[in-house]
Biotite code that builds the C-alpha atoms (Angstrom):
import biotite.structure as struc

atoms = struc.array([
    struc.Atom([71.557, 110.390, 137.390], chain_id="A", res_id=1, res_name="MET", atom_name="CA", element="C"),
    struc.Atom([75.221, 110.693, 138.278], chain_id="A", res_id=2, res_name="ILE", atom_name="CA", element="C"),
    struc.Atom([78.173, 112.197, 136.424], chain_id="A", res_id=3, res_name="ARG", atom_name="CA", element="C"),
    struc.Atom([80.739, 109.450, 135.976], chain_id="A", res_id=4, res_name="CYS", atom_name="CA", element="C"),
    struc.Atom([84.201, 108.700, 134.552], chain_id="A", res_id=5, res_name="PHE", atom_name="CA", element="C"),
    struc.Atom([86.821, 105.938, 134.657], chain_id="A", res_id=6, res_name="ILE", atom_name="CA", element="C"),
    struc.Atom([90.447, 106.755, 135.412], chain_id="A", res_id=7, res_name="ALA", atom_name="CA", element="C"),
    struc.Atom([93.776, 105.605, 136.781], chain_id="A", res_id=8, res_name="ILE", atom_name="CA", element="C"),
    struc.Atom([94.577, 107.224, 140.106], chain_id="A", res_id=9, res_name="GLU", atom_name="CA", element="C"),
    struc.Atom([97.970, 108.870, 140.577], chain_id="A", res_id=10, res_name="LEU", atom_name="CA", element="C"),
    struc.Atom([100.529, 108.026, 143.245], chain_id="A", res_id=11, res_name="ASP", atom_name="CA", element="C"),
    struc.Atom([101.112, 110.750, 145.879], chain_id="A", res_id=12, res_name="PRO", atom_name="CA", element="C"),
    struc.Atom([104.683, 111.399, 144.646], chain_id="A", res_id=13, res_name="ALA", atom_name="CA", element="C"),
    struc.Atom([103.438, 112.019, 141.093], chain_id="A", res_id=14, res_name="VAL", atom_name="CA", element="C"),
    struc.Atom([100.708, 114.347, 142.396], chain_id="A", res_id=15, res_name="ARG", atom_name="CA", element="C"),
    struc.Atom([103.335, 116.305, 144.355], chain_id="A", res_id=16, res_name="GLU", atom_name="CA", element="C"),
    struc.Atom([105.507, 116.667, 141.245], chain_id="A", res_id=17, res_name="ALA", atom_name="CA", element="C"),
    struc.Atom([102.479, 117.889, 139.282], chain_id="A", res_id=18, res_name="ILE", atom_name="CA", element="C"),
    struc.Atom([101.710, 120.394, 142.056], chain_id="A", res_id=19, res_name="GLY", atom_name="CA", element="C"),
    struc.Atom([105.276, 121.738, 141.840], chain_id="A", res_id=20, res_name="ARG", atom_name="CA", element="C"),
    struc.Atom([104.935, 122.015, 138.056], chain_id="A", res_id=21, res_name="LEU", atom_name="CA", element="C"),
    struc.Atom([101.676, 123.949, 138.427], chain_id="A", res_id=22, res_name="GLN", atom_name="CA", element="C"),
    struc.Atom([103.311, 126.301, 140.946], chain_id="A", res_id=23, res_name="ALA", atom_name="CA", element="C"),
    struc.Atom([106.163, 127.000, 138.526], chain_id="A", res_id=24, res_name="ARG", atom_name="CA", element="C"),
    struc.Atom([103.763, 127.651, 135.649], chain_id="A", res_id=25, res_name="LEU", atom_name="CA", element="C"),
    struc.Atom([101.680, 129.981, 137.836], chain_id="A", res_id=26, res_name="ARG", atom_name="CA", element="C"),
    struc.Atom([104.848, 131.912, 138.701], chain_id="A", res_id=27, res_name="LYS", atom_name="CA", element="C"),
    struc.Atom([105.839, 132.148, 135.028], chain_id="A", res_id=28, res_name="GLU", atom_name="CA", element="C"),
    struc.Atom([102.311, 133.279, 134.110], chain_id="A", res_id=29, res_name="LEU", atom_name="CA", element="C"),
    struc.Atom([101.928, 135.784, 136.936], chain_id="A", res_id=30, res_name="ARG", atom_name="CA", element="C"),
    struc.Atom([99.865, 138.682, 135.646], chain_id="A", res_id=31, res_name="GLY", atom_name="CA", element="C"),
    struc.Atom([98.527, 136.680, 132.709], chain_id="A", res_id=32, res_name="SER", atom_name="CA", element="C"),
    struc.Atom([96.753, 133.855, 134.497], chain_id="A", res_id=33, res_name="ASP", atom_name="CA", element="C"),
    struc.Atom([93.392, 135.458, 135.315], chain_id="A", res_id=34, res_name="SER", atom_name="CA", element="C"),
    struc.Atom([91.884, 133.469, 132.449], chain_id="A", res_id=35, res_name="GLY", atom_name="CA", element="C"),
    struc.Atom([93.167, 130.122, 133.764], chain_id="A", res_id=36, res_name="LEU", atom_name="CA", element="C"),
    struc.Atom([91.333, 127.706, 136.053], chain_id="A", res_id=37, res_name="ARG", atom_name="CA", element="C"),
    struc.Atom([93.890, 125.410, 137.648], chain_id="A", res_id=38, res_name="TRP", atom_name="CA", element="C"),
    struc.Atom([92.895, 121.854, 138.507], chain_id="A", res_id=39, res_name="VAL", atom_name="CA", element="C"),
    struc.Atom([93.759, 121.029, 142.122], chain_id="A", res_id=40, res_name="ARG", atom_name="CA", element="C"),
    struc.Atom([96.626, 118.512, 142.086], chain_id="A", res_id=41, res_name="ALA", atom_name="CA", element="C"),
    struc.Atom([94.681, 116.140, 144.345], chain_id="A", res_id=42, res_name="GLU", atom_name="CA", element="C"),
    struc.Atom([91.897, 116.056, 141.721], chain_id="A", res_id=43, res_name="ASN", atom_name="CA", element="C"),
    struc.Atom([94.106, 115.123, 138.769], chain_id="A", res_id=44, res_name="ILE", atom_name="CA", element="C"),
    struc.Atom([93.559, 111.630, 137.380], chain_id="A", res_id=45, res_name="HIS", atom_name="CA", element="C"),
    struc.Atom([94.481, 109.902, 134.141], chain_id="A", res_id=46, res_name="LEU", atom_name="CA", element="C"),
    struc.Atom([90.988, 109.736, 132.642], chain_id="A", res_id=47, res_name="THR", atom_name="CA", element="C"),
    struc.Atom([90.402, 106.842, 130.249], chain_id="A", res_id=48, res_name="LEU", atom_name="CA", element="C"),
    struc.Atom([86.659, 107.321, 129.631], chain_id="A", res_id=49, res_name="LYS", atom_name="CA", element="C"),
    struc.Atom([84.245, 110.102, 130.519], chain_id="A", res_id=50, res_name="PHE", atom_name="CA", element="C"),
    struc.Atom([80.718, 108.702, 130.592], chain_id="A", res_id=51, res_name="LEU", atom_name="CA", element="C"),
    struc.Atom([78.852, 111.877, 131.513], chain_id="A", res_id=52, res_name="GLY", atom_name="CA", element="C"),
    struc.Atom([75.454, 111.552, 133.182], chain_id="A", res_id=53, res_name="GLU", atom_name="CA", element="C"),
    struc.Atom([74.397, 107.938, 133.692], chain_id="A", res_id=54, res_name="ILE", atom_name="CA", element="C"),
    struc.Atom([71.510, 106.395, 135.665], chain_id="A", res_id=55, res_name="PRO", atom_name="CA", element="C"),
    struc.Atom([72.419, 105.349, 139.215], chain_id="A", res_id=56, res_name="ASP", atom_name="CA", element="C"),
    struc.Atom([71.410, 101.767, 138.440], chain_id="A", res_id=57, res_name="ASP", atom_name="CA", element="C"),
    struc.Atom([73.918, 101.620, 135.536], chain_id="A", res_id=58, res_name="ALA", atom_name="CA", element="C"),
    struc.Atom([76.917, 101.759, 137.904], chain_id="A", res_id=59, res_name="VAL", atom_name="CA", element="C"),
    struc.Atom([77.103, 97.960, 138.459], chain_id="A", res_id=60, res_name="PRO", atom_name="CA", element="C"),
    struc.Atom([77.248, 97.313, 134.692], chain_id="A", res_id=61, res_name="ALA", atom_name="CA", element="C"),
    struc.Atom([79.937, 99.984, 134.274], chain_id="A", res_id=62, res_name="VAL", atom_name="CA", element="C"),
    struc.Atom([81.881, 98.406, 137.142], chain_id="A", res_id=63, res_name="GLY", atom_name="CA", element="C"),
    struc.Atom([81.534, 94.981, 135.508], chain_id="A", res_id=64, res_name="ALA", atom_name="CA", element="C"),
    struc.Atom([82.897, 96.378, 132.219], chain_id="A", res_id=65, res_name="ALA", atom_name="CA", element="C"),
    struc.Atom([85.859, 97.806, 134.151], chain_id="A", res_id=66, res_name="ALA", atom_name="CA", element="C"),
    struc.Atom([86.375, 94.418, 135.854], chain_id="A", res_id=67, res_name="ASP", atom_name="CA", element="C"),
    struc.Atom([86.253, 92.606, 132.498], chain_id="A", res_id=68, res_name="GLN", atom_name="CA", element="C"),
    struc.Atom([88.828, 94.982, 131.024], chain_id="A", res_id=69, res_name="THR", atom_name="CA", element="C"),
    struc.Atom([91.160, 94.995, 134.031], chain_id="A", res_id=70, res_name="ALA", atom_name="CA", element="C"),
    struc.Atom([91.158, 91.190, 134.233], chain_id="A", res_id=71, res_name="ALA", atom_name="CA", element="C"),
    struc.Atom([92.861, 91.006, 130.826], chain_id="A", res_id=72, res_name="ALA", atom_name="CA", element="C"),
    struc.Atom([95.789, 93.326, 131.700], chain_id="A", res_id=73, res_name="PHE", atom_name="CA", element="C"),
    struc.Atom([98.813, 92.961, 133.915], chain_id="A", res_id=74, res_name="ASN", atom_name="CA", element="C"),
    struc.Atom([99.868, 96.008, 135.937], chain_id="A", res_id=75, res_name="PRO", atom_name="CA", element="C"),
    struc.Atom([102.312, 98.164, 133.973], chain_id="A", res_id=76, res_name="PHE", atom_name="CA", element="C"),
    struc.Atom([104.544, 101.140, 134.553], chain_id="A", res_id=77, res_name="GLU", atom_name="CA", element="C"),
    struc.Atom([103.963, 104.516, 132.941], chain_id="A", res_id=78, res_name="PHE", atom_name="CA", element="C"),
    struc.Atom([105.692, 107.879, 133.120], chain_id="A", res_id=79, res_name="GLU", atom_name="CA", element="C"),
    struc.Atom([104.197, 111.348, 133.372], chain_id="A", res_id=80, res_name="ILE", atom_name="CA", element="C"),
    struc.Atom([106.320, 113.521, 131.106], chain_id="A", res_id=81, res_name="ALA", atom_name="CA", element="C"),
    struc.Atom([106.380, 116.773, 129.132], chain_id="A", res_id=82, res_name="GLU", atom_name="CA", element="C"),
    struc.Atom([104.014, 119.704, 129.310], chain_id="A", res_id=83, res_name="VAL", atom_name="CA", element="C"),
    struc.Atom([102.000, 121.178, 126.460], chain_id="A", res_id=84, res_name="GLY", atom_name="CA", element="C"),
    struc.Atom([98.716, 122.747, 125.462], chain_id="A", res_id=85, res_name="SER", atom_name="CA", element="C"),
    struc.Atom([95.708, 122.088, 123.263], chain_id="A", res_id=86, res_name="PHE", atom_name="CA", element="C"),
    struc.Atom([95.028, 123.033, 120.528], chain_id="A", res_id=87, res_name="PRO", atom_name="CA", element="C"),
    struc.Atom([98.521, 122.824, 119.033], chain_id="A", res_id=88, res_name="PRO", atom_name="CA", element="C"),
    struc.Atom([100.117, 126.069, 117.854], chain_id="A", res_id=89, res_name="GLU", atom_name="CA", element="C"),
    struc.Atom([97.049, 128.187, 118.693], chain_id="A", res_id=90, res_name="ARG", atom_name="CA", element="C"),
    struc.Atom([96.074, 130.045, 121.879], chain_id="A", res_id=91, res_name="PRO", atom_name="CA", element="C"),
    struc.Atom([95.855, 127.406, 124.597], chain_id="A", res_id=92, res_name="ALA", atom_name="CA", element="C"),
    struc.Atom([92.495, 126.185, 125.869], chain_id="A", res_id=93, res_name="ARG", atom_name="CA", element="C"),
    struc.Atom([93.956, 123.354, 127.980], chain_id="A", res_id=94, res_name="VAL", atom_name="CA", element="C"),
    struc.Atom([97.359, 123.027, 129.672], chain_id="A", res_id=95, res_name="VAL", atom_name="CA", element="C"),
    struc.Atom([98.392, 119.392, 130.123], chain_id="A", res_id=96, res_name="TRP", atom_name="CA", element="C"),
    struc.Atom([101.126, 116.904, 130.911], chain_id="A", res_id=97, res_name="VAL", atom_name="CA", element="C"),
    struc.Atom([101.451, 113.783, 128.834], chain_id="A", res_id=98, res_name="GLY", atom_name="CA", element="C"),
    struc.Atom([102.458, 110.153, 129.149], chain_id="A", res_id=99, res_name="VAL", atom_name="CA", element="C"),
    struc.Atom([105.874, 108.993, 127.949], chain_id="A", res_id=100, res_name="GLY", atom_name="CA", element="C"),
    struc.Atom([107.042, 105.479, 128.819], chain_id="A", res_id=101, res_name="HIS", atom_name="CA", element="C"),
    struc.Atom([104.089, 103.068, 129.027], chain_id="A", res_id=102, res_name="GLY", atom_name="CA", element="C"),
    struc.Atom([101.987, 104.994, 126.544], chain_id="A", res_id=103, res_name="ARG", atom_name="CA", element="C"),
    struc.Atom([101.350, 102.011, 124.231], chain_id="A", res_id=104, res_name="SER", atom_name="CA", element="C"),
    struc.Atom([100.128, 99.811, 127.122], chain_id="A", res_id=105, res_name="ALA", atom_name="CA", element="C"),
    struc.Atom([97.878, 102.657, 128.254], chain_id="A", res_id=106, res_name="LEU", atom_name="CA", element="C"),
    struc.Atom([96.421, 103.046, 124.754], chain_id="A", res_id=107, res_name="LEU", atom_name="CA", element="C"),
    struc.Atom([95.676, 99.301, 124.611], chain_id="A", res_id=108, res_name="GLU", atom_name="CA", element="C"),
    struc.Atom([93.973, 99.461, 128.015], chain_id="A", res_id=109, res_name="LEU", atom_name="CA", element="C"),
    struc.Atom([91.843, 102.437, 126.967], chain_id="A", res_id=110, res_name="GLN", atom_name="CA", element="C"),
    struc.Atom([90.882, 100.763, 123.693], chain_id="A", res_id=111, res_name="LYS", atom_name="CA", element="C"),
    struc.Atom([89.780, 97.590, 125.517], chain_id="A", res_id=112, res_name="ALA", atom_name="CA", element="C"),
    struc.Atom([87.805, 99.639, 128.054], chain_id="A", res_id=113, res_name="LEU", atom_name="CA", element="C"),
    struc.Atom([86.104, 101.585, 125.263], chain_id="A", res_id=114, res_name="ASP", atom_name="CA", element="C"),
    struc.Atom([85.112, 98.295, 123.602], chain_id="A", res_id=115, res_name="GLN", atom_name="CA", element="C"),
    struc.Atom([83.756, 96.772, 126.839], chain_id="A", res_id=116, res_name="ALA", atom_name="CA", element="C"),
    struc.Atom([81.688, 99.897, 127.497], chain_id="A", res_id=117, res_name="LEU", atom_name="CA", element="C"),
    struc.Atom([80.407, 99.963, 123.905], chain_id="A", res_id=118, res_name="GLU", atom_name="CA", element="C"),
    struc.Atom([79.028, 96.452, 124.464], chain_id="A", res_id=119, res_name="GLU", atom_name="CA", element="C"),
    struc.Atom([76.780, 97.813, 127.240], chain_id="A", res_id=120, res_name="ILE", atom_name="CA", element="C"),
    struc.Atom([75.614, 100.854, 125.300], chain_id="A", res_id=121, res_name="GLY", atom_name="CA", element="C"),
    struc.Atom([78.249, 103.569, 125.715], chain_id="A", res_id=122, res_name="TYR", atom_name="CA", element="C"),
    struc.Atom([79.493, 104.730, 122.292], chain_id="A", res_id=123, res_name="PRO", atom_name="CA", element="C"),
    struc.Atom([83.184, 104.626, 121.472], chain_id="A", res_id=124, res_name="ARG", atom_name="CA", element="C"),
    struc.Atom([85.060, 107.890, 121.442], chain_id="A", res_id=125, res_name="GLU", atom_name="CA", element="C"),
    struc.Atom([85.058, 109.431, 117.968], chain_id="A", res_id=126, res_name="GLU", atom_name="CA", element="C"),
    struc.Atom([88.364, 111.235, 118.475], chain_id="A", res_id=127, res_name="ARG", atom_name="CA", element="C"),
    struc.Atom([91.566, 109.263, 119.037], chain_id="A", res_id=128, res_name="PRO", atom_name="CA", element="C"),
    struc.Atom([92.432, 108.884, 122.710], chain_id="A", res_id=129, res_name="PHE", atom_name="CA", element="C"),
    struc.Atom([95.023, 111.406, 123.909], chain_id="A", res_id=130, res_name="SER", atom_name="CA", element="C"),
    struc.Atom([96.799, 110.215, 127.055], chain_id="A", res_id=131, res_name="ALA", atom_name="CA", element="C"),
    struc.Atom([97.130, 113.363, 129.138], chain_id="A", res_id=132, res_name="HIS", atom_name="CA", element="C"),
    struc.Atom([96.365, 114.947, 132.507], chain_id="A", res_id=133, res_name="LEU", atom_name="CA", element="C"),
    struc.Atom([94.739, 118.378, 132.535], chain_id="A", res_id=134, res_name="THR", atom_name="CA", element="C"),
    struc.Atom([96.594, 120.973, 134.620], chain_id="A", res_id=135, res_name="LEU", atom_name="CA", element="C"),
    struc.Atom([94.459, 124.007, 133.755], chain_id="A", res_id=136, res_name="ALA", atom_name="CA", element="C"),
    struc.Atom([91.637, 125.163, 131.519], chain_id="A", res_id=137, res_name="ARG", atom_name="CA", element="C"),
    struc.Atom([91.946, 128.478, 129.721], chain_id="A", res_id=138, res_name="VAL", atom_name="CA", element="C"),
    struc.Atom([88.897, 130.703, 129.243], chain_id="A", res_id=139, res_name="SER", atom_name="CA", element="C"),
    struc.Atom([90.426, 133.854, 127.713], chain_id="A", res_id=140, res_name="GLN", atom_name="CA", element="C"),
    struc.Atom([92.396, 134.136, 124.442], chain_id="A", res_id=141, res_name="PRO", atom_name="CA", element="C"),
    struc.Atom([94.965, 136.509, 126.012], chain_id="A", res_id=142, res_name="ASN", atom_name="CA", element="C"),
    struc.Atom([95.719, 133.948, 128.709], chain_id="A", res_id=143, res_name="ALA", atom_name="CA", element="C"),
    struc.Atom([95.919, 131.259, 126.021], chain_id="A", res_id=144, res_name="GLY", atom_name="CA", element="C"),
    struc.Atom([98.509, 133.285, 124.116], chain_id="A", res_id=145, res_name="ARG", atom_name="CA", element="C"),
    struc.Atom([100.476, 133.859, 127.339], chain_id="A", res_id=146, res_name="ALA", atom_name="CA", element="C"),
    struc.Atom([100.514, 130.090, 127.983], chain_id="A", res_id=147, res_name="VAL", atom_name="CA", element="C"),
    struc.Atom([101.859, 129.442, 124.472], chain_id="A", res_id=148, res_name="LEU", atom_name="CA", element="C"),
    struc.Atom([104.558, 132.064, 125.000], chain_id="A", res_id=149, res_name="ASN", atom_name="CA", element="C"),
    struc.Atom([105.620, 130.699, 128.409], chain_id="A", res_id=150, res_name="VAL", atom_name="CA", element="C"),
    struc.Atom([105.675, 127.077, 127.244], chain_id="A", res_id=151, res_name="LEU", atom_name="CA", element="C"),
    struc.Atom([107.659, 128.068, 124.143], chain_id="A", res_id=152, res_name="GLY", atom_name="CA", element="C"),
    struc.Atom([110.305, 129.855, 126.215], chain_id="A", res_id=153, res_name="ASN", atom_name="CA", element="C"),
    struc.Atom([110.875, 127.302, 128.954], chain_id="A", res_id=154, res_name="LEU", atom_name="CA", element="C"),
    struc.Atom([114.205, 125.420, 128.885], chain_id="A", res_id=155, res_name="PRO", atom_name="CA", element="C"),
    struc.Atom([114.153, 122.271, 126.761], chain_id="A", res_id=156, res_name="GLN", atom_name="CA", element="C"),
    struc.Atom([113.260, 119.201, 128.799], chain_id="A", res_id=157, res_name="GLY", atom_name="CA", element="C"),
    struc.Atom([112.541, 121.084, 132.037], chain_id="A", res_id=158, res_name="TRP", atom_name="CA", element="C"),
    struc.Atom([109.454, 118.884, 132.611], chain_id="A", res_id=159, res_name="ALA", atom_name="CA", element="C"),
    struc.Atom([110.887, 115.817, 130.874], chain_id="A", res_id=160, res_name="ALA", atom_name="CA", element="C"),
    struc.Atom([109.736, 113.495, 133.661], chain_id="A", res_id=161, res_name="SER", atom_name="CA", element="C"),
    struc.Atom([107.422, 114.083, 136.600], chain_id="A", res_id=162, res_name="LEU", atom_name="CA", element="C"),
    struc.Atom([107.706, 110.524, 137.810], chain_id="A", res_id=163, res_name="GLY", atom_name="CA", element="C"),
    struc.Atom([106.825, 106.931, 137.065], chain_id="A", res_id=164, res_name="ARG", atom_name="CA", element="C"),
    struc.Atom([104.193, 104.775, 138.664], chain_id="A", res_id=165, res_name="GLN", atom_name="CA", element="C"),
    struc.Atom([102.357, 101.518, 138.133], chain_id="A", res_id=166, res_name="ASN", atom_name="CA", element="C"),
    struc.Atom([98.874, 101.308, 136.675], chain_id="A", res_id=167, res_name="ALA", atom_name="CA", element="C"),
    struc.Atom([97.281, 98.742, 139.001], chain_id="A", res_id=168, res_name="THR", atom_name="CA", element="C"),
    struc.Atom([93.542, 99.446, 138.792], chain_id="A", res_id=169, res_name="ALA", atom_name="CA", element="C"),
    struc.Atom([90.731, 101.119, 136.893], chain_id="A", res_id=170, res_name="LEU", atom_name="CA", element="C"),
    struc.Atom([88.652, 103.359, 139.142], chain_id="A", res_id=171, res_name="THR", atom_name="CA", element="C"),
    struc.Atom([85.050, 104.368, 138.459], chain_id="A", res_id=172, res_name="VAL", atom_name="CA", element="C"),
    struc.Atom([84.440, 107.831, 139.911], chain_id="A", res_id=173, res_name="PHE", atom_name="CA", element="C"),
    struc.Atom([81.335, 109.893, 140.561], chain_id="A", res_id=174, res_name="LYS", atom_name="CA", element="C"),
    struc.Atom([81.935, 113.596, 139.904], chain_id="A", res_id=175, res_name="SER", atom_name="CA", element="C"),
    struc.Atom([79.926, 116.270, 141.735], chain_id="A", res_id=176, res_name="ASP", atom_name="CA", element="C"),
    struc.Atom([80.346, 119.826, 140.487], chain_id="A", res_id=177, res_name="LEU", atom_name="CA", element="C"),
    struc.Atom([80.428, 122.390, 143.304], chain_id="A", res_id=178, res_name="THR", atom_name="CA", element="C"),
    struc.Atom([81.228, 126.095, 143.577], chain_id="A", res_id=179, res_name="ARG", atom_name="CA", element="C"),
    struc.Atom([84.688, 125.278, 144.908], chain_id="A", res_id=180, res_name="SER", atom_name="CA", element="C"),
    struc.Atom([85.372, 122.779, 142.114], chain_id="A", res_id=181, res_name="GLY", atom_name="CA", element="C"),
    struc.Atom([84.540, 119.137, 141.452], chain_id="A", res_id=182, res_name="PRO", atom_name="CA", element="C"),
    struc.Atom([84.577, 116.497, 144.156], chain_id="A", res_id=183, res_name="THR", atom_name="CA", element="C"),
    struc.Atom([85.179, 112.862, 143.272], chain_id="A", res_id=184, res_name="TYR", atom_name="CA", element="C"),
    struc.Atom([83.783, 109.774, 144.971], chain_id="A", res_id=185, res_name="THR", atom_name="CA", element="C"),
    struc.Atom([85.138, 106.292, 144.290], chain_id="A", res_id=186, res_name="LEU", atom_name="CA", element="C"),
    struc.Atom([82.301, 104.013, 143.146], chain_id="A", res_id=187, res_name="LEU", atom_name="CA", element="C"),
    struc.Atom([84.182, 100.915, 142.002], chain_id="A", res_id=188, res_name="HIS", atom_name="CA", element="C"),
    struc.Atom([87.756, 99.727, 141.597], chain_id="A", res_id=189, res_name="GLN", atom_name="CA", element="C"),
    struc.Atom([88.898, 96.994, 139.222], chain_id="A", res_id=190, res_name="ALA", atom_name="CA", element="C"),
    struc.Atom([92.395, 95.575, 139.768], chain_id="A", res_id=191, res_name="ALA", atom_name="CA", element="C"),
    struc.Atom([94.616, 94.816, 136.787], chain_id="A", res_id=192, res_name="LEU", atom_name="CA", element="C"),
    struc.Atom([95.333, 91.125, 137.346], chain_id="A", res_id=193, res_name="VAL", atom_name="CA", element="C"),
    struc.Atom([96.306, 89.804, 133.909], chain_id="A", res_id=194, res_name="GLY", atom_name="CA", element="C"),
    struc.Atom([95.532, 86.373, 132.527], chain_id="A", res_id=195, res_name="VAL", atom_name="CA", element="C"),
])
């Protein structure tokens, strides 16, 4: 069994901008961030489908579903923009950045991927897809309240855009959980080629 997900990889420039954003948030949260686990910038992806534990021999079928989906879409541009937290208006449990421009194309891609995976036995997501990238996970309510306070007091639009990039491929990743955090291994890549 392997832990698996499908995502869009980020360009290096976007990762660097996210790293700078995380550094600024850490500075703003100094003294209140003991309950936050920051995701390493190099590990941040735009996850479209988390499959969880799947049998090793299921990887080719998952890759084929990614190929089928990617073949129907042209590459498109999207923008990483705005910072927020889940759940809304309550102590944060997740700190994230969202997708601005290109969001509708991304939602269509995710919907098609979900359908292709459902056809091979992976249930559709019950909750609506939320296009976001996780910056940190919050484990303590006090830290969650501090995040809400910091995000509420930052200047309007200070993280309005962290960069634009093209979505060119769906990547199937294996995720191994280690003491120093997850490590990701590329298992399959499906290029968006359009019809």
